[in-house]
VEXVEXTOR-168588 format. One record per residue (C-alpha): residue in three letters; z, y, x. Coordinates in pm, whole numbers, padded with zeros to 5 digits, always signed. Layout:
BEGIN
ALAZYX;...
This chain:
BEGIN
UNK-01704+01205+01721;UNK-01535+01217+02061;UNK-01160+01308+02056;UNK-00875+01314+02306;UNK-00545+01189+02177;UNK-00189+01169+02247;UNK+00009+00884+02118;UNK+00282+00939+01874;UNK+00400+00708+01618;UNK+00429+00390+01433;UNK+00321+00034+01428;UNK+00445-00221+01205;UNK+00587-00557+01177;UNK+00742-00783+00929;UNK+00946-01016+00732;UNK+01246-01234+00761;UNK+01255-01524+00987;UNK+01604-01653+00923;UNK+01637-01927+01169;UNK+01756-01779+01494;UNK+01892-01446+01601;UNK+01668-01260+01851;UNK+01663-00929+02005;UNK+01374-00766+02186;UNK+01379-00436+02345;UNK+01108-00298+02582;UNK+01229-00049+02834;UNK+01171+00327+02804;UNK+00838+00468+02899;UNK+00784+00608+03236;UNK+00720+00977+03256;UNK+00371+01002+03398;UNK+00058+00907+03195;UNK-00299+01006+03212;UNK-00463+01119+02892;UNK-00777+00923+02771;UNK-01079+00993+02572;UNK-01163+00772+02266;UNK-01380+00772+01969;UNK-01244+00752+01610;UNK-01362+00399+01516;UNK-01384+00461+01142;UNK-01498+00738+00895;UNK-01267+01034+00831;UNK-01154+01080+00483;UNK-01351+01401+00464;UNK-01664+01191+00532;UNK-01605+00947+00239;UNK-01754+01185-00032;UNK-01423+01191-00228;UNK-01296+01504-00383;UNK-00961+01614-00257;UNK-00902+01762-00594;UNK-00965+01418-00759;UNK-00704+01252-00526;UNK-00451+01530-00589;UNK-00511+01489-00967;UNK-00457+01109-00959;UNK-00158+01125-00721;UNK+00052+01351-00947;UNK+00340+01360-00710;UNK+00275+01004-00587;UNK+00034+00860-00340;UNK-00315+00705-00337;UNK-00372+00422-00089;UNK-00715+00301+00000;UNK-00758-00023+00217;UNK-01120+00005+00326;UNK-01380-00265+00320;UNK-01393-00485+00626;UNK-01580-00336+00914;UNK-01664-00391+01276;UNK-01601-00140+01552;UNK-01512-00082+01912;UNK-01168+00077+02013;UNK-00946+00137+02295;UNK-00717-00128+02429;UNK-00405+00016+02561;UNK-00327-00291+02789;UNK-00663-00368+02930;UNK-00741+00006+02941;UNK-01091-00039+02820;UNK-01295-00061+02486;UNK-01276-00370+02283;UNK-01489-00502+01999;UNK-01303-00580+01676;UNK-01459-00762+01372;UNK-01370-00749+00997;UNK-01102-00499+01027;UNK-00961-00264+00751;UNK-00852+00086+00786;UNK-00585+00232+00554;UNK-00602+00578+00410;UNK-00279+00720+00258;UNK-00306+01038+00061;UNK-00050+01261-00096;UNK+00009+01634-00193;UNK+00274+01802+00020;UNK+00402+02135-00100;UNK+00358+02352+00217;UNK+00085+02521+00404;UNK-00154+02305+00615;UNK-00063+02475+00944;UNK+00313+02413+00888;UNK+00251+02037+00824;UNK+00025+02031+01140;UNK+00316+02163+01344;UNK+00542+01889+01192;UNK+00289+01627+01298;UNK+00221+01780+01637;UNK+00594+01773+01729;UNK+00637+01418+01872;UNK+00996+01478+01933;UNK+01089+01520+01566;UNK+00902+01213+01437;UNK+01224+01007+01415;UNK+01308+01230+01119;UNK+00986+01104+00935;UNK+01028+00731+00956;UNK+01328+00487+00906;UNK+01179+00273+01190;UNK+01161+00529+01464;UNK+01417+00648+01722;UNK+01420+00818+02056;UNK+01099+01019+01995;UNK+01009+01264+02258;UNK+00743+01477+02406;UNK+00664+01369+02758;UNK+00395+01608+02864;UNK+00151+01874+02690;UNK-00172+02009+02827;UNK-00345+02238+02580;UNK-00434+02038+02276;UNK-00328+01702+02443;UNK+00026+01579+02415;UNK+00170+01248+02533;UNK+00502+01120+02400;UNK+00698+00816+02331;UNK+00911+00657+02060;UNK+01117+00335+01997;UNK+01024+00149+01683;UNK+01308-00066+01548;UNK+01256-00327+01273;UNK+01594-00460+01141;UNK+01607-00771+00933;UNK+01886-01020+00856;UNK+02008-01143+01198;UNK+01703-01016+01368;UNK+01631-00685+01540;UNK+01297-00601+01708;UNK+01274-00295+01914;UNK+00979-00169+02109;UNK+00882+00145+02298;UNK+00541+00291+02233;UNK+00362+00555+02449;UNK+00104+00760+02248;UNK-00128+01046+02287;UNK-00198+01318+02034;UNK-00490+01547+02012;UNK-00532+01863+01812;UNK-00899+01891+01718;UNK-01117+02194+01660;UNK-01148+02106+01289;UNK-00769+02119+01240;UNK-00726+01731+01232;UNK-00475+01552+01455;UNK-00549+01213+01602;UNK-00319+00967+01776;UNK-00392+00658+01996;UNK-00177+00410+02177;UNK-00209+00439+02547;UNK+00074+00220+02687;UNK+00342-00037+02584;UNK+00420-00128+02241;UNK+00412-00461+02045;UNK+00028-00428+02003;UNK-00262-00361+02209;UNK-00465-00125+01987;UNK-00352+00134+01740;UNK-00452+00478+01601;UNK-00349+00726+01327;UNK-00549+01020+01211;UNK-00424+01327+01012;UNK-00643+01531+00780;UNK-00525+01840+00587;UNK-00704+01981+00268;UNK-00546+02309+00150;UNK-00510+02346-00218;UNK-00388+02623-00443;UNK-00018+02748-00438;UNK+00073+02649-00089;UNK-00010+02287-00150;UNK-00190+02054+00097;UNK-00358+01731+00035;UNK-00247+01533+00346;UNK-00427+01217+00435;UNK-00298+00977+00700;UNK-00542+00702+00813;UNK-00438+00420+01038;UNK-00538+00083+01189;UNK-00349-00151+01429;UNK-00457-00472+01590;UNK-00197-00709+01459;UNK-00385-01003+01618;UNK-00255-00888+01953;UNK+00113-00849+01839;UNK+00375-00971+02064;UNK+00538-01326+01990;UNK+00831-01198+01780;UNK+00632-00929+01609;UNK+00372-01185+01500;UNK+00648-01407+01373;UNK+00768-01118+01147;UNK+00418-01043+01039;UNK+00337-01405+00957;UNK+00661-01516+00808;UNK+00518-01411+00472;UNK+00155-01309+00511;UNK+00132-01115+00194;UNK+00427-00898+00293;UNK+00302-00871+00650;UNK-00022-00734+00516;UNK+00139-00466+00290;UNK+00400-00370+00560;UNK+00152-00139+00753;UNK+00073+00024+00425;UNK+00446+00091+00347;UNK+00508+00250+00691;UNK+00233+00518+00610;UNK+00376+00549+00262;UNK+00727+00615+00390;UNK+00617+00863+00651;UNK+00425+01085+00400;UNK+00727+01062+00151;UNK+00949+01188+00438;UNK+00714+01475+00531;UNK+00723+01569+00159;UNK+01092+01567+00154;UNK+01104+01787+00467;UNK+00857+02031+00315;UNK+01071+02046-00005;UNK+01374+02132+00210;UNK+01196+02418+00386;UNK+01025+02544+00073;UNK+01247+02490-00225;UNK+01039+02751-00413;UNK+00734+02522-00396;UNK+00906+02206-00526;UNK+00750+02034-00821;UNK+00950+02057-01142;UNK+01218+01776-01162;UNK+01154+01519-01429;UNK+01492+01448-01579;UNK+01354+01221-01850;UNK+01535+00894-01874;UNK+01290+00617-01994;UNK+01337+00280-02151;UNK+01159-00026-02028;UNK+00867+00031-02283;UNK+00821+00404-02237;UNK+00835+00405-01860;UNK+00474+00275-01825;UNK+00233+00537-01657;UNK-00130+00481-01742;UNK-00426+00603-01536;UNK-00610+00685-01857;UNK-00329+00938-01953;UNK-00424+01168-01668;UNK-00583+01471-01827;UNK-00952+01543-01748;UNK-00978+01256-01509;UNK-01342+01197-01401;UNK-01398+00826-01450;UNK-01723+00824-01247;UNK-01535+00976-00954;UNK-01265+00725-00992;UNK-01525+00446-00989;UNK-01662+00597-00665;UNK-01311+00588-00512;UNK-01271+00211-00605;UNK-01591+00119-00439;UNK-01451+00232-00092;UNK-01208-00057-00090;UNK-00881-00177-00251;UNK-00711+00121-00423;UNK-00340+00145-00498;UNK-00166+00420-00669;UNK+00212+00454-00592;UNK+00343+00659-00881;UNK+00613+00918-00857;UNK+00954+00759-00931;UNK+01096+00767-01277;UNK+01450+00718-01414;UNK+01486+00393-01604;UNK+01794+00322-01830;UNK+01866-00043-01842;UNK+02188-00244-01881;UNK+02398+00057-01905;UNK+02274+00199-01568;UNK+02003+00451-01476;UNK+01790+00351-01185;UNK+01501+00520-00995;UNK+01198+00297-01022;UNK+00860+00324-00846;UNK+00557+00176-01013;UNK+00262+00056-00801;UNK-00087+00027-00964;UNK-00395-00170-00848;UNK-00714-00011-00958;UNK-01058-00164-00937;UNK-01403-00129-01084;UNK-01558-00456-01209;UNK-01925-00460-01314;UNK-01859-00654-01636;UNK-01786-00526-01996;UNK-01443-00485-02114;UNK-01478-00723-02401;UNK-01545-01003-02140;UNK-01265-00916-01894;UNK-00979-00850-02147;UNK-00941-01224-02273;UNK-00929-01340-01914;UNK-00675-01113-01777;UNK-00451-01095-02076;UNK-00381-01457-01996;UNK-00154-01450-01684;UNK-00288-01800-01605;UNK-00572-01624-01405;UNK-00308-01509-01154;UNK-00253-01858-01034;UNK-00626-01873-00928;UNK-00653-01537-00736;UNK-00314-01421-00634;UNK-00177-01638-00349;UNK+00176-01548-00443;UNK+00164-01708-00780;UNK+00246-02083-00799;UNK+00229-02141-01168;UNK+00209-02012-01517;UNK+00329-02143-01864;UNK+00228-01944-02166;UNK+00475-01889-02470;UNK+00308-02165-02651;UNK+00435-02404-02387;UNK+00776-02252-02323;UNK+00849-02254-02686;UNK+01016-01910-02639;UNK+00899-01551-02680;UNK+00859-01534-02297;UNK+00604-01699-02065;UNK+00705-01843-01735;UNK+00545-01700-01419;UNK+00643-01844-01092;UNK+00570-01670-00772;UNK+00687-01755-00420;UNK+00761-01560-00109;UNK+00790-01740+00223;UNK+01048-01705+00508;UNK+00870-01875+00777;UNK+00842-02243+00675;UNK+01081-02189+00381;UNK+00938-02109+00038;UNK+01142-01901-00203;UNK+01049-01942-00571;UNK+01089-01634-00778;UNK+01113-01708-01146;UNK+00966-01438-01376;UNK+00980-01462-01761;UNK+00739-01204-01902;UNK+00722-01086-02259;UNK+00389-00944-02377;UNK+00356-00658-02610;UNK+00094-00421-02755;UNK-00194-00662-02652;UNK-00514-00474-02755;UNK-00862-00448-02637;UNK-00766-00139-02417;UNK-00421-00243-02270;UNK-00136-00490-02258;UNK+00231-00415-02178;UNK+00480-00665-02034;UNK+00843-00674-01936;UNK+01083-00947-01837;UNK+01353-01134-02014;UNK+01707-01095-01886;UNK+01719-01421-01685;UNK+01414-01336-01464;UNK+01474-01303-01086;UNK+01296-00962-01109;UNK+01477-00783-01397;UNK+01413-00522-01514;UNK+01046-00575-01436;UNK+00774-00417-01633;UNK+00414-00322-01621;UNK+00081-00326-01797;UNK-00294-00391-01764;UNK-00530-00132-01903;UNK-00914-00133-01934;UNK-01122+00186-01912;UNK-01486+00198-02027;UNK-01730+00382-01811;UNK-01868+00700-01986;UNK-02226+00633-01886;UNK-02370+00403-02153;UNK-02594+00244-01892;UNK-02286+00130-01703;UNK-02147-00167-01855;UNK-01863-00206-01606;UNK-01483-00151-01651;UNK-01216+00018-01449;UNK-00911-00225-01452;UNK-00560-00101-01362;UNK-00259-00330-01325;UNK+00077-00167-01275;UNK+00401-00324-01194;UNK+00753-00184-01121;UNK+01112-00307-01128;UNK+01400-00444-00930;UNK+01591-00756-00838;UNK+01794-00904-01130;UNK+02141-01058-01127;UNK+02008-01412-01165;UNK+01806-01393-00843;UNK+01873-01663-00575;UNK+02072-01580-00258;UNK+01768-01605-00042;UNK+01568-01382-00264;UNK+01848-01129-00265;UNK+01818-01121+00114;UNK+01502-00914+00059;UNK+01737-00621-00006;UNK+01794-00597+00366;UNK+01431-00564+00474;UNK+01252-00231+00524;UNK+01094-00084+00211;UNK+01251-00330-00014;UNK+01244-00088-00314;UNK+00863-00128-00339;UNK+00791-00437-00125;UNK+00735-00683-00408;UNK+00540-00457-00633;UNK+00331-00330-00344;UNK+00250-00676-00214;UNK+00173-00813-00553;UNK-00049-00517-00641;UNK-00239-00535-00310;UNK-00313-00911-00352;UNK-00428-00839-00714;UNK-00665-00560-00626;UNK-00805-00774-00334;UNK-00871-01086-00533;UNK-00924-00992-00893;UNK-01270-00846-00899;UNK-01454-01119-00709;UNK-01263-01380-00897;UNK-01359-01238-01231;UNK-01729-01204-01140;UNK-01732-01570-01028;UNK-01541-01688-01329;UNK-01775-01514-01581;UNK-02084-01637-01381;UNK-01932-01997-01398;UNK-01856-01973-01768;UNK-02207-01848-01850;UNK-02364-02131-01646;UNK-02151-02388-01818;UNK-02244-02234-02164;UNK-02610-02249-02070;UNK-02580-02617-01963;UNK-02414-02702-02294;UNK-02689-02526-02490;UNK-02953-02698-02291;UNK-02788-03039-02346;UNK-02735-02990-02726;UNK-02983-03201-02924;UNK-03215-02998-03147;UNK-03193-03138-03506;
């Protein structure tokens, strides 16, 4: 599919590097740019054979994020002004329901000058030129961290396509060399539109300071591009709710406690498990749930839960004993440094140690989970009061496939919470980074969904091989 695009938004960066103060600002874009032609390097969401109604059903006011399986493609390089080959790249698809007609959302996307209203990272957004369905514009992206401010100007090109989609490509400047966004709109009933924003950027070509921010904590650097899409869609939803208060979803005034706040995938009415499996086979799937009110410690807080969802081709009865012991996290989640079960702590709580990095500095994050309602179908957990993340809560659930010939299992791990009073000073500095409300949960869920499936398959194969060797070496009496 050939498309002409005008550049318009985004690009990411990340994390705290608390060693020296630095400020980078690239000058404003010049006013004359030639439009380009380029080919969308990945599949559109419409081509993925996933029902928009299914995504809307799962999202329930939140968002579904798909990080595609790694793929090779050629794409436009804004600095060299030519195509470039890229290997093993993952495209992100973010989807949510916006309560407004599709045409109105298209106009919001098309207006480059208003994009600063839809991202906390953008400023000085403007339309430079428009020729028919091709528009060129610019914006300044600013990432503010403790004692660091990174600001860069991007020149982008937008294209309105005949099918109603809107595409964007980087054509000049910016902290990276290659970048695109692609918007798709699927009208639903009652003036609701499933809106999908897909994106990819070449972080390998990031500028020196941008790369420092991305690599200071690799896990957070990976999830940061996802959170920029998440935040943009949330702000589009908010704008639509301001324009159309009559279409707003009913407000959930329920105040939950730390046990009742868990939201399970299996609780969604009439969910087609086969279609959910199809969704997970596209790549890593995350579900950002709609925020809920949590009463804890005499306060009421808004909490967002993030779920990692994966299909594993192994029966539930084999998976459940492995995952209900958090010791497995040490093996497949790179943020996890250690785990002691209650049998070793001598308390009702276990000790889970994770660690975030600030450049060369490693920040331990002490978590003391308490496990409840451990059954064959699910396990709930929450933290004791002296945890760095407190209140923190979540669950693991296991869903059988309805087809008796499919012995696999849908596994969902959800986590949500906030920093506790016992957190260290350096850990509390995370409150000053972008998207800090969901950063920890999003990074942990992303790493979980990326590593869990292959690790379980390998672990089960290894266990079965060892069992076979034991049986073979046992003397026959």
